[in-house]
C-alpha positions in Angstrom: 102.2 21.9 51.6 100.5 20.5 54.7 103.7 18.9 55.8 105.6 22.1 55.3 103.1 24.0 57.4 103.3 21.4 60.2 107.1 21.5 60.0 107.1 25.3 60.2 104.7 25.2 63.2 106.9 22.7 64.9 110.0 24.8 64.3 108.2 28.0 65.5 107.1 26.2 68.6 110.7 25.0 69.2 112.0 28.5 68.8 109.4 29.9 71.2 110.3 27.2 73.8 114.0 27.8 73.4 113.7 31.6 73.7 111.5 31.1 76.8 114.0 28.7 78.4 116.8 31.2 77.7 114.8 34.1 79.2 114.0 32.0 82.3 117.6 31.0 82.7 118.7 34.6 82.5 116.0 35.7 84.9 117.0 33.0 87.4 120.7 34.0 87.3 119.6 37.7 87.9 117.5 36.5 90.9 120.3 34.4 92.3 122.7 37.4 92.0 120.2 39.7 93.6 119.6 37.2 96.5 123.4 36.8 97.0 123.8 40.6 97.0 121.1 40.9 99.6 122.6 38.2 101.8 126.0 39.8 101.5 124.6 43.3 102.4 122.9 41.7 105.4 126.1 40.1 106.6 128.0 43.4 106.0 125.5 45.4 108.0 125.8 42.9 110.9 129.6 42.8 110.8 129.9 46.6 110.5 127.4 47.3 113.3 128.9 49.3 116.2 128.7 46.4 118.6 130.9 44.2 116.4 134.1 46.0 117.3 133.3 46.0 121.0 132.5 42.3 120.7 136.0 41.6 119.3 137.7 43.7 121.9 135.6 42.2 124.7 136.3 38.6 123.5 140.1 39.3 123.3 140.1 40.9 126.8 137.9 38.3 128.5 139.7 35.2 127.1 143.1 36.7 127.9 141.9 37.3 131.4 140.0 34.0 132.0 141.9 31.3 130.1 144.8 31.1 132.6 142.2 30.1 135.3 141.9 26.3 135.5 138.3 26.6 136.8 137.3 28.6 133.7 139.0 26.1 131.4 137.2 23.2 133.2 133.8 25.1 132.7 134.6 25.3 129.0 135.4 21.6 128.7 132.2 20.7 130.7 130.1 23.0 128.5 129.1 25.3 131.5 129.4 28.5 129.6 127.5 31.6 130.5 125.7 32.6 127.3 124.4 36.0 128.4 126.7 39.0 127.9 129.5 36.7 126.6 131.5 38.6 123.9 133.6 35.6 122.8 130.7 33.3 122.4 128.8 35.9 120.5 131.8 36.5 118.3 132.1 32.7 117.6 128.4 32.4 116.9 128.4 35.4 114.6 131.1 33.8 112.4 129.4 30.4 112.7 126.3 32.1 111.1 128.4 33.7 108.3 130.4 30.5 107.8 127.1 28.6 107.1 126.0 31.2 104.6 129.3 31.1 102.8 129.6 27.3 102.9 126.1 26.8 101.4 126.7 29.5 98.7 124.1 31.9 100.0 126.9 34.5 100.3 129.5 34.4 97.6 132.9 33.6 99.1 135.2 35.8 97.2 133.0 38.9 97.7 133.0 38.3 101.5 136.7 37.4 101.8 137.7 40.4 99.8 136.6 42.6 102.7 136.7 40.3 105.8 139.3 37.5 105.3 141.7 39.2 107.8 138.9 39.8 110.3 137.9 36.1 110.2 141.5 35.0 110.8 141.8 37.5 113.7 138.6 36.3 115.3 139.6 32.7 115.0 142.9 33.4 116.6 141.2 35.1 119.5 138.9 32.1 119.9 141.1 29.1 119.1 142.4 28.3 122.6 138.9 28.4 124.1 137.5 26.4 121.2 140.2 23.7 121.5 139.2 23.2 125.2 135.4 23.1 124.3 136.1 20.5 121.6 137.8 18.2 124.0 134.4 16.7 124.9 132.0 18.3 122.5 133.9 17.2 119.4 134.7 19.0 116.1 131.2 20.0 115.2 131.3 23.0 117.6 131.6 26.1 115.5 132.5 24.1 112.5 131.1 26.7 110.1 133.4 29.3 111.7 136.3 26.8 111.3 135.3 26.4 107.6 135.2 30.2 107.2 138.7 30.5 108.9 140.2 27.9 106.6 138.7 29.5 103.5 139.9 33.0 104.7 143.5 31.6 105.2 143.3 30.1 101.6 142.0 33.4 100.2 144.8 35.3 101.9 147.4 32.8 100.6 146.1 33.3 97.0 146.2 37.1 97.4 149.3 37.8 99.5 149.6 41.4 98.1 145.9 42.1 98.2 143.5 42.1 95.2 144.3 45.5 93.7 144.4 45.1 89.9 148.0 45.1 88.7 147.1 47.1 85.6 145.6 49.9 87.6 148.0 52.6 88.9 148.2 53.1 92.6 147.5 56.4 94.4 150.6 58.2 95.5 150.8 58.5 99.2 153.1 60.8 101.0 153.8 59.9 104.6 154.3 63.3 106.2 155.0 61.8 109.6 157.6 59.1 108.6 160.6 61.2 109.5 159.2 62.4 112.8 158.1 58.9 113.8 161.5 57.4 112.8 163.2 59.9 115.1 160.8 59.0 118.0 161.4 55.3 117.5 165.2 55.7 117.8 164.8 57.7 121.0 163.0 54.8 122.8 159.9 55.0 125.0 158.9 58.5 126.3 159.7 59.0 129.9 157.4 60.9 132.1 
């Protein structure tokens, strides 16, 4: 009977350890999910901040204006970039930060790309000429997390060419009240005035 009691105690201990390990695993998964959600919400708050749109518009306008100037291009290549009040550099650095979080798994890629893949691609396209010039001397490590984010965004978009709306869920019916009027305007050409 003594052997049976020892065996029962060993089995009971094994069960308690197994249940404890399972509970710890479940708790760790919940904590990881909560941390990823918190990181995603932090990123979303930053990207949705009112300054974000003006940063994109400012980057587009400034680079379109300055890139044709050889002196500006030379300053980019030499690394003489004004860092204060620089919307295109701020834009690149913002996506560099997000790219690092996505690359390291701190922000779940699909959750981020579901909302922002197109914005990432658009921001990269604004920045790519300037970045190519900067990388002439500085090499490929400049804004490489942004590059990673861009490549992953392109891949996400390629996997989801029609969006991610579930195919088994009916779509809302939209009625375009202005389609006929706009079609008439487009056939008339630009308004004169």
